C-alpha positions in Angstrom: 99.4 99.1 102.0 96.5 99.9 99.7 95.5 102.7 97.4 91.8 103.2 96.9 90.7 104.7 93.5 87.4 106.3 92.7 86.9 104.6 89.4 85.3 101.2 90.1 86.3 100.0 86.6 90.0 100.6 87.3 92.3 97.6 86.9 93.0 95.9 90.3 96.5 94.8 91.2 97.7 93.1 94.4 101.0 91.7 95.8 101.4 89.5 98.8 103.6 86.8 100.3 102.9 83.2 99.1 102.1 82.2 102.7 99.6 85.0 103.1 97.8 84.1 99.9 97.6 80.4 100.8 96.1 81.4 104.2 93.3 83.2 102.5 90.0 81.6 103.4 89.1 81.0 99.7 92.5 79.7 98.6 93.2 76.2 97.5 93.9 74.0 94.5 90.2 73.1 94.5 89.9 76.3 92.4 92.2 74.9 89.7 91.4 73.4 86.4 92.7 69.9 85.6 95.5 71.5 83.6 96.5 73.7 86.5 96.5 70.7 88.9 98.7 68.8 86.5 101.1 71.7 86.2 101.3 72.2 90.0 102.0 68.5 90.4 105.1 68.7 88.2 107.0 71.0 90.6 109.9 69.0 92.2 110.1 71.4 95.2 107.2 72.3 97.4 108.2 76.0 97.5 107.8 76.2 93.7 104.4 74.6 93.8 103.4 77.0 96.6 104.4 80.1 94.6 102.6 78.7 91.5 99.5 78.0 93.5 99.5 81.4 95.3 99.9 83.3 92.0 97.0 81.4 90.4 94.8 82.0 93.5 95.7 85.7 93.7 94.8 86.4 90.1 91.4 84.7 90.7 90.8 86.9 93.8 91.5 90.0 91.8 89.2 89.0 89.0 86.5 87.9 91.3 86.5 91.3 93.0 86.6 93.2 89.7 83.6 91.2 88.4 81.8 90.9 91.8 81.5 87.2 91.5 82.5 84.3 93.8 86.1 83.3 93.3 84.9 79.7 92.5 83.2 81.2 89.4 86.6 82.3 87.9 88.1 79.9 85.5 91.7 80.6 84.5 93.4 79.3 81.4 96.8 80.0 79.7 98.0 79.8 76.1 101.6 80.1 74.9 101.7 82.2 71.6 104.9 80.5 70.6 104.3 76.7 71.1 100.6 76.7 71.5 100.6 74.7 74.7 98.0 75.5 77.4 100.0 74.8 80.5 101.9 78.1 80.4 101.9 81.4 78.6 99.5 84.4 78.8 96.7 83.9 81.3 93.1 84.7 80.3 89.5 84.0 81.5 87.6 81.9 79.0 84.3 82.9 80.4 85.1 86.6 80.5 86.8 87.6 77.3 86.5 91.3 78.1 88.7 91.0 81.2 92.5 91.1 81.1 94.5 89.2 83.8 98.1 89.1 84.7 100.2 87.3 87.3 103.8 87.0 88.4 105.6 85.1 91.1 109.1 85.0 92.6 110.4 83.1 95.6 107.9 83.6 98.4 106.1 86.6 96.8 103.3 86.8 94.2 101.6 89.6 92.3 98.5 89.6 90.1 96.0 91.9 88.4 92.7 92.0 86.6 91.1 94.8 84.6 88.7 95.7 81.7 91.8 97.2 80.1 95.2 95.6 79.3 97.2 95.2 82.5 100.6 93.7 83.3 102.4 93.1 86.6 105.8 91.8 87.5 107.5 91.1 90.9 111.1 90.2 91.5 113.2 89.8 94.6 116.3 91.9 95.0 119.2 89.9 93.7 122.7 91.1 94.7 126.0 90.2 93.1 125.2 91.3 89.6 123.3 88.2 88.4 120.5 90.3 86.9 122.8 93.1 85.7 124.6 90.6 83.5 121.8 91.2 80.9 121.6 95.0 81.4 123.4 95.9 78.2 120.9 93.8 76.2 117.7 95.2 77.7 118.6 98.8 78.6 119.1 101.9 76.5 122.3 103.8 76.8 120.5 106.4 79.0 119.0 103.8 81.2 122.3 102.0 81.6 124.1 105.2 82.5 121.5 106.0 85.2 121.6 102.5 86.6 125.4 102.5 86.8 125.4 105.9 88.5 122.8 104.8 91.1 123.9 104.2 94.7 122.8 100.6 94.4 123.1 99.6 90.8 121.6 96.1 91.2 118.4 97.5 92.7 118.3 100.3 90.1 118.5 97.7 87.4 115.8 95.5 89.1 113.4 98.5 89.0 113.8 98.9 85.3 113.6 95.2 84.8 110.2 94.8 86.4 108.9 97.8 84.5 109.9 96.3 81.2 108.6 92.8 82.2 105.2 94.4 82.9 105.3 96.0 79.4 105.9 92.5 78.0 102.8 91.3 79.9 100.6 93.8 78.1 102.1 93.1 74.7 104.0 96.4 74.4 107.4 94.7 74.2 109.2 91.5 73.6 112.4 90.2 75.2 114.2 91.1 72.0 112.9 94.7 71.9 113.4 95.7 75.5 116.6 97.6 74.5 114.5 99.9 72.3 112.2 101.1 75.1 113.6 104.1 77.0 112.4 104.5 80.6 115.4 106.7 81.6 113.1 109.6 82.6 111.5 107.5 85.3 112.9 107.6 88.8 114.9 104.6 90.0 114.5 105.1 93.8 111.2 103.7 94.9 111.1 103.4 98.7 108.7 101.1 100.6 105.2 102.7 101.1 102.6 104.0 98.7 103.2 103.2 95.0 104.9 105.8 92.8 102.7 106.7 89.9 104.2 107.8 86.6 103.4 107.8 82.9 105.0 106.2 79.9 103.5 107.2 76.6 99.7 106.4 77.0 100.3 104.0 79.9 99.9 104.4 83.6 102.8 102.9 85.5 102.9 102.0 89.2 106.1 101.1 91.0 106.4 100.0 94.6 108.5 98.0 97.0 107.0 95.1 99.0 108.0 96.1 102.5 108.1 92.5 103.9 110.4 91.1 101.3 112.0 94.0 99.6 110.7 92.8 96.3 110.4 95.2 93.4 106.9 95.4 91.8 105.7 97.2 88.7 102.2 97.3 87.2 101.2 99.0 84.0 97.8 99.6 82.2 96.1 102.0 79.9 94.0 103.1 82.9 95.3 104.0 86.4 95.5 100.7 88.4 94.2 100.5 91.9 96.3 98.6 94.4 94.3 96.5 96.8 95.2 94.6 99.9 95.0 90.9 100.0 92.5 91.2 102.9 90.2 93.1 100.6 90.1 90.6 97.7 
């Protein structure tokens, strides 16, 4: 699934399975900085290391396509605004300060984006049994909560709002403690597999889609309309 945009400067976003990213001909930890290699080595389980690696590869692929440079030329760094450590936190490109990057990974699925405008992306697997909805009253407005509880599948409805709000955090429009003040109740909760659903929130362009292979919920947000690209084309 891919959506081609006319504007070549549009933010690029992609989602793929971890396995698919790691099979990409340019993938590998040889792209990593020493800090990334150290962080990857800390994972106790290979699945966690694989998801981390795939996310950091996919964001490089998106940035390389955006900039029209080899993926080996893309250096990725992170910085935590709270503790100041450089092994986690908001990703950025030290050599390209005018480019914004974002990444997200869940079990077996990764998403990433790059743009000349602020861009945020989040991906989450569908979790049943109410484990995510346990925080619903803290992060949803009254209108959002009513819509989620009235949905045929409340867990999936909440997941849709959760990835939207996480993507807003990624571009600095929200914090965990302010999610309950952001009202997305006017946006549809049913996002079937297929082409992304495009909507607007204030000055932002919002994309929602469902990864058909894993049923994962994905959201991307930017001040410009993002372009979804297929892994094979990055």
